[in-house]
KOLTI-435753 format. One line per field, with one value per atom (N, C-alpha, C): atom name; residue in one letter; residue number from 0; x negated, y, z negated. Coordinates in steps of 0.1 Angstrom, whole numbers, always signed. Each point is the difference from the previous one (the first is absolute). Layout:
residues N
nudo	[CA ...];
semi	[A ...];
marlo	[NUM ...];
c1	[X ...];
c2	[Y ...];
c3	[Z ...];
END
This chain:
residues 68
nudo	[N CA C N CA C N CA C N CA C N CA C N CA C N CA C N CA C N CA C N CA C N CA C N CA C N CA C N CA C N CA C N CA C N CA C N CA C N CA C N CA C N CA C N CA C N CA C N CA C N CA C N CA C N CA C N CA C N CA C N CA C N CA C N CA C N CA C N CA C N CA C N CA C N CA C N CA C N CA C N CA C N CA C N CA C N CA C N CA C N CA C N CA C N CA C N CA C N CA C N CA C N CA C N CA C N CA C N CA C N CA C N CA C N CA C N CA C N CA C N CA C N CA C N CA C N CA C N CA C N CA C N CA C N CA C N CA C];
semi	[M M M T T T A A A G G G V V V F F F N N N Q Q Q V V V C C C Y Y Y R R R T T T E E E Q Q Q R R R E E E E E E N N N V V V A A A L L L F F F N N N I I I K K K N N N K K K M M M L L L G G G H H H S S S F F F G G G C C C T T T K K K S S S G G G E E E T T T I I I Q Q Q V V V K K K L L L T T T N N N G G G E E E Y Y Y D D D S S S W W W S S S R R R D D D E E E C C C E E E E E E S S S Y Y Y S S S E E E P P P L L L];
marlo	[0 0 0 1 1 1 2 2 2 3 3 3 4 4 4 5 5 5 6 6 6 7 7 7 8 8 8 9 9 9 10 10 10 11 11 11 12 12 12 13 13 13 14 14 14 15 15 15 16 16 16 17 17 17 18 18 18 19 19 19 20 20 20 21 21 21 22 22 22 23 23 23 24 24 24 25 25 25 26 26 26 27 27 27 28 28 28 29 29 29 30 30 30 31 31 31 32 32 32 33 33 33 34 34 34 35 35 35 36 36 36 37 37 37 38 38 38 39 39 39 40 40 40 41 41 41 42 42 42 43 43 43 44 44 44 45 45 45 46 46 46 47 47 47 48 48 48 49 49 49 50 50 50 51 51 51 52 52 52 53 53 53 54 54 54 55 55 55 56 56 56 57 57 57 58 58 58 59 59 59 60 60 60 61 61 61 62 62 62 63 63 63 64 64 64 65 65 65 66 66 66 67 67 67];
c1	[-2097 +13 -3 +9 -1 +4 -3 +4 +15 +7 +15 +6 -5 +5 -3 -12 -4 +10 +3 +10 +13 +5 +13 -1 -10 -2 +1 -8 +0 +14 +7 +13 +9 +0 +9 -3 -13 -5 +4 -3 +1 +14 +6 +13 +12 -1 +11 -2 -12 -3 +0 -5 -1 -14 -1 -13 -3 -8 -2 -11 +3 -9 -11 -13 -12 -9 -8 -10 -14 -10 -13 -8 -3 -7 -14 -7 -13 -1 +8 -1 +12 +9 +11 +10 +0 +9 +14 +10 +13 +3 +8 +4 +12 +4 +12 -4 +3 -3 +7 -6 +7 -5 -8 -5 -9 -2 -9 -8 -12 -8 -3 +8 -1 -14 -6 -13 -11 +1 -10 +5 +12 +6 -1 +4 +1 +14 +2 +13 -3 +7 -2 +9 -5 +6 +0 +12 +1 -2 -10 -3 +10 +0 +9 -4 -12 -5 +2 +7 +3 -10 -12 -10 +3 -7 +2 -13 +2 -11 +4 -10 +2 -6 +8 -5 +1 -11 +0 +10 +5 +9 -7 -13 -7 -1 +2 -2 +13 +11 +13 +10 +10 +11 +13 +11 +13 +2 +5 +3 +15 +5 +15 +5 -6 +4 +11 +5 +11 -6 +7 -5 +0 -7 -1 +14];
c2	[-1937 -7 -14 -9 -14 -1 -11 -2 +0 -6 +0 +14 +8 +14 +8 -2 +6 -4 -12 -5 +7 +1 +6 +15 +7 +14 +2 -9 +1 -3 -10 -3 +12 +5 +12 +12 +2 +11 -2 -12 -2 -5 -8 -6 +8 +6 +7 +15 +4 +14 +9 -6 +7 +5 +11 +6 -4 -10 -5 +9 +4 +8 -8 +5 -8 +9 -6 +7 -7 +8 -5 +0 -12 -2 +5 +1 +5 +15 +7 +15 +7 -8 +6 +8 -2 +8 -8 +8 -6 +2 -9 +1 -9 +0 -8 -8 -12 -9 +5 -2 +2 -11 -9 -11 -9 -12 -10 -6 -5 -8 -13 -10 -13 -6 +0 -7 +6 +13 +7 +2 -4 +2 +15 +9 +14 +6 +10 +7 +15 +5 +14 +8 +11 +7 +15 +7 +14 +5 +8 +5 +11 +3 +11 +13 +2 +13 +1 -10 +0 -7 -3 -7 -15 -7 -14 -7 -13 -8 -15 -9 -14 -6 -8 -6 -15 -7 -14 -5 -12 -4 -2 -1 -2 +13 +12 +13 +7 -6 +7 -10 +7 -7 +8 -7 +7 +9 +12 +10 +2 +4 +1 +14 +9 +14 +1 +12 +3 -1 -6 +0 +14 +1 +13 +3];
c3	[+271 +1 +5 -4 +5 +14 +6 +14 +1 -10 +1 -1 -8 -1 +12 +6 +12 +11 +2 +10 -2 -13 -3 +4 -3 +3 +16 +6 +15 +6 -5 +4 -2 -11 -3 +9 +2 +8 +15 +5 +15 +4 -8 +4 -5 -12 -6 +1 +6 +2 -13 -11 -13 -1 -7 -3 -15 -2 -13 -7 -13 -7 -5 +2 -4 -8 -8 -9 +3 +4 +2 -13 -4 -14 +0 +12 +1 -1 +8 +1 -7 -6 -8 +8 +14 +8 +2 +3 +3 +14 +6 +14 +3 +12 +4 +13 +1 +11 +13 +11 +13 +10 -4 +9 -7 +6 -5 +11 -4 +9 -8 +4 -8 +2 +12 +1 -8 -2 -9 -14 -3 -13 -5 +9 -3 +2 -8 +1 +4 +11 +4 -9 -6 -10 +3 -2 +0 -14 -2 -14 -4 -12 -5 +5 +4 +5 +16 +6 +14 +9 -6 +8 +1 +10 +2 -4 -4 -4 +2 -2 +1 -13 -7 -12 +1 -5 -1 -11 +1 -10 -14 +0 -13 -7 +6 -7 -3 +3 -3 -7 -5 -7 +3 -1 +2 -12 +4 -10 +0 -11 -1 -1 +8 +1 +11 +1 +10 +14 +10 +14 +6 +11 +7 +6];
END
């Protein structure tokens, strides 16, 4: 995802308390954002199986599935 989209996802996640649906283009997993690390350009994600992970902005994109 571009830096602009990353900033929008982080704003929605941290300021509006939204869980943004994301798709990891490397491992084909789906998850929802719950935090961001702007200095490392990563998004903390809760996966659909309940596990937690951290994805770099380069390996994910916004998905348009239903929120958790």
